[in-house]
NUVO-235442 format. One record per residue: x, y, z of N, C-alpha, C in turn. Coordinates in steps of 0.1 Angstrom, whole numbers, padded with zeros to 4 digits, always signed. Layout:
BEGIN
XYZXYZXYZ;...
This chain:
BEGIN
-0416+0012-0476-0414+0024-0467-0424+0024-0456;-0419+0026-0444-0428+0026-0432-0438+0038-0433;-0449+0037-0425-0458+0048-0425-0452+0060-0419;-0443+0059-0410-0436+0071-0404-0428+0078-0415;-0421+0070-0423-0413+0075-0434-0421+0082-0445;-0433+0076-0447-0442+0082-0457-0447+0095-0452;-0451+0096-0439-0456+0108-0433-0445+0119-0433;-0432+0115-0431-0421+0124-0431-0419+0130-0445;-0420+0121-0455-0418+0126-0469-0429+0135-0473;-0441+0132-0469-0453+0140-0472-0451+0154-0466;-0447+0154-0453-0445+0167-0446-0434+0175-0453;-0423+0169-0458-0413+0176-0465-0418+0182-0478;-0426+0174-0485-0432+0179-0498-0441+0191-0495;-0449+0189-0485-0458+0200-0481-0451+0213-0478;-0440+0212-0470-0432+0224-0467-0425+0230-0479;-0420+0221-0487-0413+0226-0499-0422+0234-0508;-0434+0228-0511-0444+0235-0519-0449+0248-0513;-0451+0247-0499-0455+0259-0492-0445+0270-0494;-0432+0267-0495-0422+0277-0497-0423+0283-0511;-0426+0275-0521-0428+0281-0534-0440+0290-0534;-0451+0286-0527-0463+0294-0527-0461+0307-0520;-0454+0307-0509-0451+0319-0501-0444+0329-0510;-0434+0324-0517-0426+0334-0526-0435+0338-0538;-0443+0329-0543-0451+0332-0554-0462+0343-0551;-0468+0341-0539-0478+0350-0535-0472+0364-0532;-0460+0364-0526-0454+0377-0524-0451+0384-0537;-0446+0377-0547-0443+0382-0560-0456+0387-0567;-0466+0379-0566-0479+0382-0573-0485+0395-0567;-0484+0396-0554-0489+0408-0547-0482+0420-0551;-0469+0419-0555-0461+0430-0559-0465+0436-0572;-0471+0427-0581-0475+0431-0594-0490+0433-0596;-0497+0430-0585-0512+0430-0586-0517+0444-0590;-0510+0454-0587-0514+0468-0591-0506+0473-0603;-0499+0465-0610-0492+0470-0622-0502+0475-0632;-0497+0485-0639-0505+0491-0650-0505+0481-0662;-0513+0484-0672-0513+0475-0684-0500+0476-0691;-0494+0488-0691-0481+0489-0698-0470+0482-0690;-0470+0482-0677-0460+0475-0669-0461+0460-0671;-0473+0454-0671-0474+0440-0673-0471+0436-0687;-0475+0445-0697-0471+0442-0711-0456+0441-0713;-0449+0450-0706-0434+0450-0706-0429+0437-0700;-0435+0433-0690-0431+0420-0684-0432+0409-0694;-0443+0408-0701-0445+0398-0711-0436+0399-0723;-0433+0411-0727-0424+0413-0738-0409+0409-0734;-0405+0412-0722-0392+0409-0718-0390+0394-0716;-0400+0387-0709-0400+0373-0708-0401+0366-0721;-0410+0371-0730-0412+0365-0743-0399+0365-0751;-0391+0375-0750-0379+0376-0758-0369+0365-0753;-0369+0362-0741-0359+0352-0736-0363+0338-0741;-0375+0335-0744-0379+0322-0749-0382+0323-0764;-0377+0333-0770-0379+0335-0785-0366+0337-0792;-0357+0344-0786-0344+0347-0794-0337+0334-0797;-0330+0334-0809-0324+0322-0815-0314+0315-0806;-0306+0322-0799-0296+0316-0791-0302+0308-0779;-0312+0314-0773-0318+0307-0761-0326+0295-0766;-0334+0297-0776-0343+0286-0780-0335+0274-0786;-0324+0277-0792-0315+0266-0797-0310+0258-0785;-0306+0265-0775-0302+0258-0763-0313+0250-0757;-0325+0256-0756-0336+0249-0751-0340+0236-0759;-0340+0238-0772-0343+0226-0781-0333+0215-0779;-0321+0219-0778-0310+0208-0777-0311+0201-0763;-0314+0209-0753-0316+0204-0740-0328+0194-0739;-0339+0199-0745-0351+0191-0745-0349+0177-0752;-0343+0177-0763-0341+0165-0770-0331+0156-0763;-0321+0162-0757-0311+0154-0750-0317+0148-0737;-0325+0156-0730-0331+0151-0718-0342+0140-0719;-0350+0142-0730-0362+0133-0731-0360+0123-0742;-0351+0125-0752-0349+0116-0763-0361+0117-0773;-0369+0128-0772-0381+0129-0780-0380+0141-0789;-0385+0140-0802-0385+0151-0811-0371+0154-0817;-0370+0165-0824-0357+0169-0830-0355+0184-0828;-0343+0188-0828-0339+0202-0825-0345+0212-0835;-0343+0210-0848-0348+0220-0858-0363+0223-0856;-0371+0212-0854-0386+0214-0853-0389+0221-0840;-0382+0218-0829-0385+0224-0816-0381+0239-0817;-0371+0243-0824-0368+0257-0826-0380+0264-0833;-0384+0257-0844-0396+0263-0851-0408+0264-0842;-0410+0254-0834-0422+0254-0825-0421+0266-0816;-0410+0268-0810-0408+0279-0801-0411+0292-0808;-0405+0294-0820-0407+0306-0827-0422+0309-0830;-0429+0299-0835-0443+0301-0838-0452+0302-0826;-0450+0294-0816-0458+0295-0804-0457+0307-0796;-0444+0311-0793-0442+0323-0785-0447+0336-0793;-0443+0337-0805-0448+0348-0813-0463+0348-0814;-0469+0337-0816-0484+0336-0817-0490+0341-0804;-0485+0337-0792-0491+0341-0780-0489+0356-0778;-0477+0361-0782-0474+0376-0780-0483+0384-0790;-0486+0378-0801-0495+0385-0811-0509+0386-0804;-0514+0375-0798-0527+0374-0792-0528+0384-0780;-0518+0385-0772-0519+0393-0760-0515+0407-0762;-0509+0411-0773-0504+0424-0775-0514+0435-0772;-0526+0434-0777-0536+0445-0775-0547+0440-0765;-0545+0429-0759-0555+0424-0749-0555+0432-0736;-0567+0436-0731-0568+0443-0719-0570+0433-0707;-0561+0434-0697-0562+0425-0686-0560+0433-0673;-0561+0446-0674-0559+0454-0662-0571+0464-0661;-0578+0465-0650-0588+0475-0648-0600+0473-0656;-0607+0484-0661-0619+0482-0669-0615+0477-0683;-0620+0465-0686-0617+0459-0699-0628+0458-0708;-0640+0461-0703-0652+0460-0712-0663+0469-0706;-0670+0476-0715-0682+0484-0711-0693+0483-0721;-0705+0478-0716-0717+0477-0724-0727+0487-0719;-0728+0498-0726-0736+0509-0722-0751+0505-0722;-0755+0498-0732-0769+0494-0733-0774+0486-0722;-0765+0477-0717-0769+0468-0706-0764+0473-0692;-0757+0484-0692-0752+0489-0680-0742+0481-0673;-0734+0473-0681-0725+0464-0675-0710+0468-0678;-0702+0468-0667-0688+0471-0668-0680+0459-0663;-0669+0455-0669-0661+0444-0665-0647+0448-0661;-0643+0444-0649-0629+0447-0645-0621+0435-0643;-0609+0435-0648-0601+0423-0648-0592+0423-0635;-0591+0411-0629-0583+0408-0617-0575+0396-0619;-0564+0395-0612-0556+0382-0613-0563+0370-0607;-0559+0359-0612-0565+0346-0605-0556+0342-0594;-0543+0347-0593-0535+0344-0582-0522+0336-0586;-0520+0325-0580-0509+0317-0583-0514+0304-0590;-0508+0302-0602-0512+0291-0611-0502+0280-0610;-0507+0268-0608-0498+0256-0609-0499+0250-0623;-0488+0250-0630-0489+0245-0644-0481+0232-0646;-0488+0222-0649-0482+0209-0651-0477+0207-0666;-0464+0202-0667-0458+0202-0680-0456+0188-0686;-0458+0186-0699-0457+0173-0705-0442+0170-0709;-0439+0157-0709-0425+0153-0713-0423+0156-0728;-0434+0156-0736-0432+0158-0750-0429+0172-0754;-0432+0182-0746-0430+0196-0749-0425+0203-0736;-0413+0200-0731-0409+0205-0718-0405+0220-0718;-0403+0226-0730-0399+0240-0730-0409+0249-0737;-0415+0245-0748-0425+0253-0755-0437+0255-0746;-0441+0245-0738-0453+0246-0730-0451+0257-0719;-0440+0256-0711-0439+0267-0701-0438+0281-0707;-0431+0282-0719-0429+0294-0726-0443+0300-0730;-0451+0292-0736-0464+0297-0741-0474+0299-0730;-0476+0289-0721-0485+0291-0710-0481+0302-0701;-0468+0303-0699-0463+0313-0689-0466+0327-0693;-0465+0330-0706-0468+0343-0711-0483+0347-0708;-0492+0337-0711-0506+0340-0709-0509+0342-0694;-0502+0334-0686-0505+0335-0671-0500+0349-0666;-0488+0353-0671-0482+0366-0666-0490+0377-0671;-0496+0376-0683-0504+0387-0688-0516+0391-0678;-0520+0382-0671-0531+0384-0661-0526+0389-0648;-0513+0392-0646-0507+0397-0634-0507+0386-0623;-0504+0373-0628-0504+0362-0619-0490+0357-0618;-0488+0348-0608-0475+0341-0606-0478+0326-0611;-0467+0319-0614-0469+0305-0618-0457+0297-0613;-0461+0285-0608-0452+0275-0604-0453+0263-0613;-0443+0259-0621-0444+0248-0630-0440+0235-0623;-0447+0225-0627-0444+0211-0622-0440+0203-0635;-0427+0201-0637-0423+0194-0649-0424+0179-0648;-0424+0173-0659-0422+0158-0659-0408+0155-0656;-0405+0145-0648-0391+0142-0643-0382+0141-0655;-0386+0135-0666-0376+0134-0677-0374+0147-0684;-0383+0156-0683-0381+0169-0690-0377+0180-0680;-0374+0177-0668-0372+0187-0657-0360+0196-0661;-0349+0190-0666-0337+0198-0668-0341+0209-0679;-0347+0205-0690-0351+0214-0700-0361+0225-0695;-0371+0220-0688-0381+0230-0683-0374+0240-0673;-0365+0235-0665-0358+0244-0656-0350+0255-0663;-0344+0251-0675-0337+0260-0683-0346+0271-0688;-0358+0267-0693-0367+0276-0698-0371+0286-0687;-0374+0281-0675-0377+0290-0664-0366+0299-0660;-0354+0295-0661-0342+0303-0658-0342+0315-0668;-0345+0312-0681-0345+0323-0691-0357+0333-0688;-0368+0327-0684-0380+0336-0681-0377+0345-0669;-0370+0340-0659-0367+0348-0647-0357+0359-0651;-0348+0356-0661-0339+0366-0666-0347+0378-0672;-0358+0374-0679-0366+0384-0685-0373+0393-0674;-0377+0387-0663-0384+0394-0652-0374+0404-0646;-0361+0399-0644-0351+0408-0638-0349+0421-0647;-0349+0419-0660-0347+0430-0669-0356+0442-0666;-0369+0439-0663-0378+0450-0661-0381+0453-0647;-0373+0447-0638-0375+0449-0624-0387+0443-0617;-0392+0432-0624-0403+0425-0618-0398+0414-0609;-0405+0409-0599-0401+0399-0590-0398+0386-0598;-0386+0380-0596-0383+0367-0603-0392+0356-0599;-0397+0356-0587-0405+0345-0582-0420+0345-0588;-0422+0354-0597-0434+0353-0605-0434+0340-0613;-0422+0335-0616-0420+0322-0623-0411+0313-0615;-0416+0302-0611-0408+0292-0604-0410+0278-0610;-0402+0268-0606-0404+0255-0610-0401+0245-0598;-0408+0235-0597-0406+0225-0587-0393+0217-0589;-0385+0217-0579-0372+0210-0580-0375+0195-0577;-0367+0186-0584-0368+0172-0582-0383+0167-0582;-0390+0169-0593-0404+0167-0593-0408+0152-0591;-0419+0151-0585-0425+0137-0582-0440+0138-0583;-0446+0127-0583-0461+0126-0583-0466+0133-0570;-0460+0130-0559-0464+0136-0546-0463+0151-0546;-0452+0156-0551-0449+0170-0551-0459+0178-0560;-0461+0171-0571-0471+0178-0581-0485+0178-0575;-0489+0167-0568-0502+0166-0561-0503+0177-0551;-0492+0179-0543-0492+0189-0533-0493+0203-0538;-0486+0205-0549-0487+0218-0556-0501+0221-0561;-0508+0211-0566-0522+0213-0571-0531+0216-0559;-0528+0211-0548-0537+0214-0536-0535+0228-0531;-0523+0234-0533-0520+0247-0526-0522+0259-0536;-0522+0257-0549-0523+0269-0558-0538+0273-0559;-0540+0284-0566-0553+0289-0569-0560+0284-0581;-0552+0279-0591-0557+0274-0603-0547+0265-0609;-0551+0254-0615-0543+0244-0621-0545+0243-0636;-0534+0243-0643-0534+0240-0658-0526+0227-0660;-0533+0217-0665-0527+0204-0667-0526+0201-0682;-0513+0201-0687-0511+0198-0701-0503+0185-0701;-0510+0174-0705-0503+0161-0705-0513+0150-0706;-0509+0138-0701-0517+0126-0703-0529+0126-0694;-0538+0116-0697-0550+0115-0690-0549+0114-0675;-0540+0105-0669-0539+0105-0655-0536+0118-0648;-0527+0126-0655-0524+0139-0649-0536+0148-0649;-0543+0148-0660-0555+0157-0660-0566+0152-0650;-0567+0139-0648-0577+0134-0638-0573+0139-0624;-0560+0138-0622-0555+0142-0609-0557+0157-0607;-0556+0165-0617-0558+0179-0616-0573+0182-0612;-0582+0175-0619-0596+0177-0616-0600+0172-0603;-0592+0163-0597-0595+0157-0584-0588+0164-0573;-0581+0174-0576-0573+0181-0566-0580+0189-0556;-0593+0193-0560-0600+0202-0552-0598+0217-0555;-0589+0219-0565-0585+0233-0569-0591+0235-0583;-0597+0246-0586-0602+0249-0600-0591+0245-0610;-0595+0239-0621-0584+0234-0630-0589+0234-0645;-0579+0237-0653-0581+0235-0668-0573+0223-0672;-0579+0214-0679-0571+0202-0683-0574+0200-0698;-0567+0190-0704-0568+0187-0718-0572+0172-0719;-0579+0168-0729-0582+0155-0732-0571+0148-0741;-0572+0135-0743-0563+0129-0752-0565+0133-0766;-0554+0133-0774-0555+0137-0788-0555+0124-0797;-0563+0125-0807-0563+0115-0817-0569+0121-0830;-0562+0131-0835-0567+0139-0846-0568+0130-0859;-0579+0132-0865-0582+0124-0877-0586+0134-0888;-0582+0132-0900-0585+0140-0912-0592+0132-0923;-0603+0137-0928-0609+0132-0940-0602+0139-0952;-0599+0131-0962-0595+0137-0975-0605+0133-0985;-0614+0143-0989-0626+0141-0997-0622+0140-1012;-0632+0136-1020-0629+0134-1034-0625+0146-1042;-0630+0158-1036-0627+0171-1043-0614+0177-1038;-0607+0171-1029-0595+0177-1023-0584+0179-1033;-0576+0189-1030-0563+0191-1038-0553+0181-1031;-0552+0170-1038-0544+0159-1032-0530+0163-1029;-0523+0169-1037-0509+0173-1035-0509+0182-1022;-0518+0192-1021-0518+0201-1009-0522+0193-0997;-0532+0184-0997-0536+0177-0986-0525+0168-0980;-0519+0160-0989-0508+0151-0985-0496+0159-0979;-0493+0170-0986-0481+0178-0981-0484+0183-0967;-0496+0187-0964-0500+0193-0951-0501+0182-0940;-0506+0170-0944-0507+0159-0934-0493+0155-0931;-0484+0153-0941-0470+0149-0939-0463+0159-0930;-0465+0172-0933-0458+0182-0925-0462+0181-0910;-0475+0179-0908-0480+0178-0895-0475+0165-0888;-0476+0154-0895-0473+0141-0889-0458+0140-0886;-0449+0145-0894-0435+0143-0892-0429+0154-0883;-0436+0165-0881-0430+0176-0874-0427+0172-0859;-0415+0174-0856-0409+0170-0842-0413+0156-0838;-0413+0148-0848-0416+0133-0846-0430+0131-0839;-0439+0140-0842-0453+0138-0837-0454+0140-0822;-0446+0149-0816-0448+0151-0802-0461+0158-0799;-0467+0165-0809-0479+0172-0806-0491+0162-0806;-0500+0164-0797-0512+0156-0796-0521+0159-0808;-0518+0170-0815-0527+0174-0826-0522+0168-0840;-0511+0161-0840-0506+0155-0852-0516+0144-0857;-0519+0144-0870-0529+0135-0875-0525+0121-0872;-0534+0114-0865-0532+0100-0861-0536+0091-0872;-0547+0095-0879-0552+0087-0890-0558+0096-0901;-0559+0091-0913-0566+0098-0924-0576+0089-0930;-0587+0094-0935-0597+0087-0942-0599+0092-0956;-0596+0084-0966-0595+0089-0979-0606+0083-0989;-0611+0092-0997-0621+0087-1006-0615+0077-1016;-0623+0067-1019-0617+0056-1027-0612+0060-1041;-0618+0071-1046-0614+0075-1060-0600+0081-1060;-0595+0086-1049-0582+0092-1049-0572+0085-1039;-0577+0073-1034-0569+0066-1024-0555+0062-1029;-0555+0056-1041-0542+0052-1046-0533+0064-1049;-0539+0075-1054-0531+0087-1056-0525+0092-1044;-0533+0092-1033-0528+0097-1020-0516+0089-1015;-0518+0075-1015-0507+0067-1011-0495+0069-1019;-0496+0069-1032-0485+0071-1041-0478+0085-1038;-0486+0095-1035-0480+0108-1033-0472+0108-1020;-0477+0101-1010-0470+0100-0997-0456+0093-1000;-0457+0082-1008-0445+0074-1010-0434+0081-1018;-0439+0088-1028-0430+0094-1038-0425+0108-1034;-0433+0115-1026-0430+0129-1023-0427+0132-1009;-0431+0124-1000-0430+0127-0985-0422+0117-0978;-0414+0109-0985-0405+0099-0978-0412+0090-0968;-0423+0084-0973-0432+0076-0965-0430+0061-0969;-0429+0053-0959-0428+0038-0962-0441+0032-0958;-0447+0024-0968-0459+0017-0966-0457+0004-0959;-0461+0002-0947-0459-0010-0939-0471-0020-0942;-0467-0032-0948-0478-0041-0952-0475-0055-0948;-0485-0064-0949-0483-0078-0946-0477-0081-0933;-0467-0090-0933-0461-0094-0920-0454-0083-0913;-0449-0073-0921-0443-0062-0915-0452-0054-0906;-0465-0054-0909-0475-0046-0901-0475-0053-0887;-0475-0066-0887-0476-0073-0874-0463-0071-0866;-0452-0071-0873-0439-0069-0866-0439-0055-0860;-0443-0045-0867-0443-0031-0862-0453-0030-0850;-0464-0036-0852-0474-0035-0841-0469-0042-0828;-0462-0053-0829-0457-0060-0818-0446-0052-0810;-0439-0043-0818-0430-0034-0811-0436-0021-0805;-0446-0016-0812-0452-0004-0808-0461-0006-0795;-0468-0017-0794-0476-0020-0782-0471-0032-0775;-0467-0030-0762-0461-0041-0755-0467-0042-0741;-0467-0054-0735-0472-0056-0722-0463-0051-0711;-0468-0044-0701-0460-0040-0689-0459-0052-0679;-0453-0048-0668-0451-0059-0658-0464-0065-0653;-0475-0057-0654-0488-0063-0649-0495-0070-0660;-0489-0071-0672-0495-0077-0683-0504-0069-0691;-0505-0056-0689-0514-0047-0696-0507-0042-0708;-0513-0043-0720-0507-0039-0732-0509-0024-0734;-0498-0017-0737-0499-0003-0739-0489+0002-0749;-0489+0015-0752-0480+0021-0761-0465+0020-0756;-0456+0014-0763-0442+0013-0759-0436+0027-0758;-0431+0031-0746-0425+0044-0744-0413+0046-0754;-0407+0035-0759-0395+0037-0767-0399+0041-0781;-0412+0042-0785-0415+0047-0798-0421+0061-0798;-0424+0066-0786-0430+0079-0785-0421+0090-0790;-0425+0098-0800-0418+0109-0805-0404+0105-0810;-0402+0093-0815-0390+0089-0821-0391+0090-0836;-0380+0090-0843-0381+0091-0858-0387+0079-0864;-0393+0080-0876-0398+0068-0882-0388+0058-0885;-0376+0062-0890-0365+0053-0893-0361+0045-0880;-0360+0052-0869-0356+0045-0857-0366+0035-0852;-0379+0039-0853-0390+0030-0849-0389+0018-0857;-0388+0020-0870-0387+0008-0879-0375-0001-0876;-0364+0005-0874-0352-0002-0871-0353-0010-0858;-0358-0003-0848-0360-0010-0835-0370-0021-0836;-0379-0020-0845-0389-0031-0847-0384-0042-0855;-0373-0040-0861-0367-0051-0870-0370-0050-0884;-0375-0038-0889-0379-0036-0902-0367-0028-0910;-0366-0031-0922-0356-0024-0930-0363-0014-0939;-0360-0001-0937-0367+0010-0944-0355+0020-0948;-0358+0028-0959-0348+0038-0962-0344+0047-0951;-0332+0051-0949-0327+0058-0938-0334+0072-0937;-0339+0078-0948-0345+0091-0947-0360+0090-0946;-0365+0079-0942-0380+0077-0941-0385+0086-0930;-0395+0094-0933-0401+0104-0923-0414+0099-0917;-0421+0090-0924-0434+0085-0920-0436+0071-0923;-0442+0063-0914-0446+0050-0916-0461+0049-0918;-0465+0045-0930-0480+0044-0933-0485+0030-0932;-0496+0029-0924-0502+0016-0922-0517+0016-0926;-0522+0006-0933-0536+0006-0936-0544+0001-0924;-0555+0008-0922-0563+0004-0910-0572-0008-0913;-0576-0015-0902-0584-0027-0904-0597-0025-0895;-0606-0033-0899-0619-0034-0892-0620-0047-0885;-0627-0047-0873-0632-0036-0866-0621-0027-0860;-0622-0014-0863-0611-0005-0859-0609-0005-0844;-0620-0007-0837-0620-0007-0822-0611-0018-0816;-0608-0028-0824-0599-0039-0820-0585-0038-0826;-0582-0028-0833-0570-0026-0840-0561-0016-0833;-0550-0019-0828-0541-0010-0820-0538+0002-0829;-0536+0001-0842-0532+0012-0850-0543+0023-0851;-0555+0020-0846-0566+0030-0846-0564+0040-0834;-0556+0036-0825-0554+0045-0813-0544+0056-0814;-0542+0064-0804-0532+0074-0804-0518+0068-0804;-0510+0073-0813-0496+0067-0814-0485+0076-0810;-0487+0089-0810-0477+0099-0806-0463+0096-0812;-0464+0093-0825-0452+0090-0833-0455+0092-0848;-0445+0093-0856-0447+0095-0871-0452+0082-0878;-0462+0076-0872-0469+0064-0878-0483+0068-0880;-0487+0067-0893-0500+0072-0898-0509+0060-0903;-0521+0060-0898-0530+0049-0903-0539+0055-0913;-0542+0047-0924-0550+0052-0935-0562+0043-0937;-0574+0049-0939-0586+0042-0942-0592+0047-0955;-0600+0039-0961-0607+0044-0973-0622+0044-0971;-0629+0052-0979-0644+0052-0978-0650+0055-0992;-0662+0052-0994-0669+0054-1007-0679+0066-1006;-0689+0065-0997-0698+0076-0995-0694+0084-0983;-0698+0097-0984-0694+0106-0973-0699+0102-0960;-0711+0096-0959-0716+0091-0947-0708+0081-0941;-0702+0072-0949-0693+0062-0945-0680+0068-0939;-0675+0078-0946-0663+0085-0941-0665+0091-0927;-0677+0098-0926-0680+0104-0913-0682+0094-0902;-0688+0082-0905-0689+0072-0895-0675+0067-0891;-0666+0065-0900-0653+0061-0896-0646+0072-0888;-0648+0084-0892-0642+0096-0884-0647+0096-0870;-0660+0094-0869-0666+0094-0855-0661+0083-0847;-0660+0071-0853-0656+0059-0845-0641+0061-0841;-0633+0066-0850-0619+0068-0846-0617+0078-0835;-0625+0089-0837-0624+0100-0827-0629+0095-0813;-0640+0088-0813-0645+0083-0800-0637+0072-0794;-0630+0065-0803-0621+0054-0798-0610+0059-0790;-0604+0070-0793-0592+0075-0785-0590+0090-0787;-0600+0098-0784-0598+0112-0785-0611+0120-0786;-0622+0116-0780-0634+0123-0781-0632+0137-0776;-0637+0147-0784-0636+0161-0779-0624+0168-0784;-0614+0162-0789-0601+0169-0792-0602+0176-0805;-0601+0169-0816-0601+0177-0829-0602+0167-0841;-0606+0172-0852-0606+0165-0865-0604+0175-0876;-0604+0170-0888-0602+0180-0899-0607+0174-0912;-0608+0182-0922-0612+0177-0935-0606+0186-0946;-0601+0179-0957-0596+0185-0969-0607+0185-0979;-0614+0196-0981-0625+0196-0991-0628+0211-0993;-0636+0214-1004-0641+0227-1007-0656+0227-1006;-0662+0216-1003-0677+0215-1002-0682+0220-0989;-0690+0231-0990-0696+0236-0978-0704+0226-0970;-0712+0218-0978-0721+0209-0971-0713+0199-0962;-0701+0195-0967-0693+0186-0959-0688+0193-0946;-0683+0205-0948-0678+0212-0937-0688+0215-0926;-0700+0219-0931-0711+0223-0922-0716+0210-0915;-0716+0199-0922-0721+0186-0916-0712+0182-0904;-0699+0183-0906-0690+0180-0895-0692+0189-0884;-0693+0202-0887-0696+0212-0876-0708+0209-0868;-0718+0203-0874-0730+0200-0867-0730+0187-0859;-0723+0177-0864-0724+0164-0858-0712+0159-0850;-0700+0165-0853-0688+0159-0846-0687+0164-0832;-0684+0154-0823-0682+0157-0809-0667+0161-0807;-0663+0171-0814-0649+0176-0812-0649+0191-0810;-0639+0196-0803-0638+0210-0799-0633+0219-0810;-0626+0213-0820-0621+0221-0831-0620+0213-0844;-0624+0219-0855-0623+0212-0868-0615+0221-0877;-0604+0215-0883-0596+0223-0892-0599+0219-0906;-0601+0230-0914-0605+0228-0928-0593+0231-0937;-0588+0222-0945-0577+0223-0954-0564+0229-0947;-0561+0223-0935-0550+0228-0928-0542+0216-0922;-0529+0218-0920-0521+0208-0912-0525+0209-0898;-0530+0198-0893-0537+0198-0879-0528+0202-0868;-0515+0197-0867-0507+0201-0856-0504+0216-0855;-0500+0222-0865-0497+0237-0864-0510+0245-0863;-0521+0239-0868-0534+0247-0869-0542+0247-0856;-0543+0235-0849-0552+0234-0837-0549+0245-0827;-0536+0246-0824-0532+0255-0813-0530+0269-0818;-0535+0273-0829-0534+0287-0834-0521+0289-0842;-0523+0296-0853-0511+0299-0862-0514+0312-0869;-0504+0317-0877-0506+0329-0883-0515+0328-0896;-0519+0316-0899-0528+0314-0911-0542+0311-0907;-0545+0311-0893-0559+0309-0889-0562+0318-0877;-0575+0317-0872-0579+0326-0862-0580+0319-0848;-0574+0307-0847-0574+0300-0834-0565+0307-0824;-0569+0308-0811-0560+0314-0801-0548+0306-0800;-0536+0312-0799-0523+0305-0798-0522+0299-0784;-0519+0286-0784-0517+0279-0771-0511+0265-0774;-0507+0259-0763-0502+0245-0764-0512+0236-0755;-0522+0242-0750-0532+0235-0741-0546+0236-0747;-0551+0224-0751-0563+0224-0759-0575+0217-0751;-0584+0225-0747-0596+0219-0739-0604+0211-0749;-0610+0200-0743-0618+0191-0751-0632+0190-0746;-0637+0199-0738-0650+0199-0733-0654+0187-0725;-0667+0186-0722-0672+0174-0714-0669+0161-0722;-0668+0162-0735-0666+0150-0743-0652+0143-0739;-0643+0152-0736-0629+0147-0732-0627+0148-0717;-0637+0150-0709-0636+0151-0695-0630+0165-0690;-0632+0175-0698-0626+0188-0695-0637+0198-0692;-0633+0210-0687-0643+0220-0683-0646+0229-0695;-0638+0230-0705-0640+0239-0716-0636+0233-0729;-0642+0237-0740-0638+0233-0754-0628+0243-0760;-0624+0253-0753-0616+0264-0758-0601+0261-0758;-0593+0268-0766-0579+0268-0765-0576+0276-0753;-0568+0270-0743-0565+0277-0731-0555+0288-0734;-0559+0301-0731-0550+0312-0734-0553+0323-0724;-0548+0335-0726-0548+0345-0716-0561+0348-0709;-0572+0347-0717-0585+0349-0711-0589+0340-0699;-0582+0329-0699-0585+0319-0688-0578+0322-0676;-0569+0332-0676-0561+0335-0665-0564+0349-0658;-0576+0353-0660-0581+0365-0653-0595+0362-0647;-0597+0369-0636-0611+0369-0630-0617+0382-0635;-0630+0382-0637-0638+0394-0641-0648+0397-0631;-0647+0410-0627-0658+0415-0618-0668+0422-0626;-0680+0418-0625-0691+0425-0633-0698+0435-0624;-0698+0448-0629-0704+0459-0622-0717+0462-0630;-0728+0461-0623-0741+0463-0630-0748+0476-0625;-0752+0484-0634-0759+0497-0631-0773+0496-0636;-0783+0501-0629-0797+0500-0632-0802+0508-0644;-0812+0503-0651-0819+0511-0661-0834+0509-0660;-0842+0516-0667-0856+0515-0666-0860+0500-0670;-0869+0494-0662-0872+0480-0665-0877+0477-0679;-0873+0467-0685-0877+0462-0698-0882+0448-0697;-0895+0447-0694-0901+0433-0692-0910+0430-0704;-0907+0418-0710-0916+0414-0722-0930+0410-0717;-0939+0411-0725-0953+0407-0722-0954+0392-0724;-0965+0386-0719-0967+0372-0721-0969+0369-0736;-0975+0378-0743-0978+0376-0757-0964+0376-0765;-0955+0384-0761-0942+0385-0768-0934+0372-0766;-0936+0366-0755-0928+0353-0752-0935+0341-0758;-0949+0340-0756-0956+0328-0759-0965+0329-0772;-0966+0341-0777-0976+0343-0788-0974+0333-0800;-0962+0333-0806-0959+0325-0817-0960+0310-0813;-0956+0307-0801-0956+0293-0797-0970+0287-0797;-0980+0295-0791-0993+0290-0790-1000+0290-0803;-0996+0299-0812-1002+0298-0826-0998+0285-0832;-0986+0280-0830-0982+0267-0836-0988+0255-0829;-0990+0256-0816-0995+0244-0809-1010+0244-0806;-1017+0255-0809-1032+0256-0807-1039+0254-0820;-1031+0254-0831-1038+0253-0844-1044+0239-0846;
């Protein structure tokens, strides 16, 4: 393409995005003075459109048809849990006017919109992501323009259509929610330059681009969730939860357990339970090499990477495409990990119902493997442990460079918040500086408001030198 053609295309993208932003800013200005009740009604109306059975069934079917990833029943469940979880979190949240008052410190906080949010969507969750993030964004009286992945654009556009229907019901401007038509890398980049805030849910390159856009951004790091199953674990419960998480929607979630590390005393029991109760096929010997050769392939530049044809596909299909013969109802492919794990492809993120298993003897050895696996492909994201020993739980809390640690929970439904834990409901998981992100928090409604701090004076309270340094000098002058 000539430089003139490139400039023309860039100008067209800039004008197209500017049109979205003009409409979004007008819509956002129209709701900037909404009362708390008015904006709550907006969220309830929009939420219903991406929660009711008829609509989410159509969304799930469209997402699977468009992307080839995941399965319809699990996507319906995901919508139900995520949307209701967000609505539960935002129901009593204050996002309008005075939201906090600290009399002792003379501090009042007033919530204001952040403006227009550009939200980037992943191909793995093209409908649940806009539904969940959109509600949190709207709660702050903001507008949002979604930038879908090209393969998920049709499904994401349908979700936006339903959300706009919800806006119409309560008389709110439809352009509070928009989506980029015919998405491309260039259009997404232009959107990130023009909005007030970026939320990037997706792969590493997307998140890097968000942070390089010059616009304030929330991004997520790569997932590589790992669980320890300790010697005191309830084996049946632990295996059931790992299997539920790993097989759910064919592991489209970045929170699905990528590996498990099992104490040697229960290792055989864990493997047997997977095989006998969770429709798991143990891939061994030459089959392991055959599977690996299919899952990781060289691109045109000769760089070996994860084969797109295995991402979020069923275990039976992955096995069949690799040339393996497994029972038709196989839900999970189990592979034993090898050392050095840093040189084993199966130690990396797989985004598929393929689970790697390691064994350990001493807890310190298990933690070492957990640390190495996490740092190999997912620093900052998450890990978990099945144990009842407080010392194990507290040790991980103190030493692991992860933003969230789940205890005796299925990682995929737990990380992003659920009705059985206190994590904020979201589909966007910050990974802190460890994962190249600005926050370790679950990105939710609190991240979509600006707070004005109003400070009132009180009588000075200044500590004495003795109060500050007294105990210190006693320790160091002795």
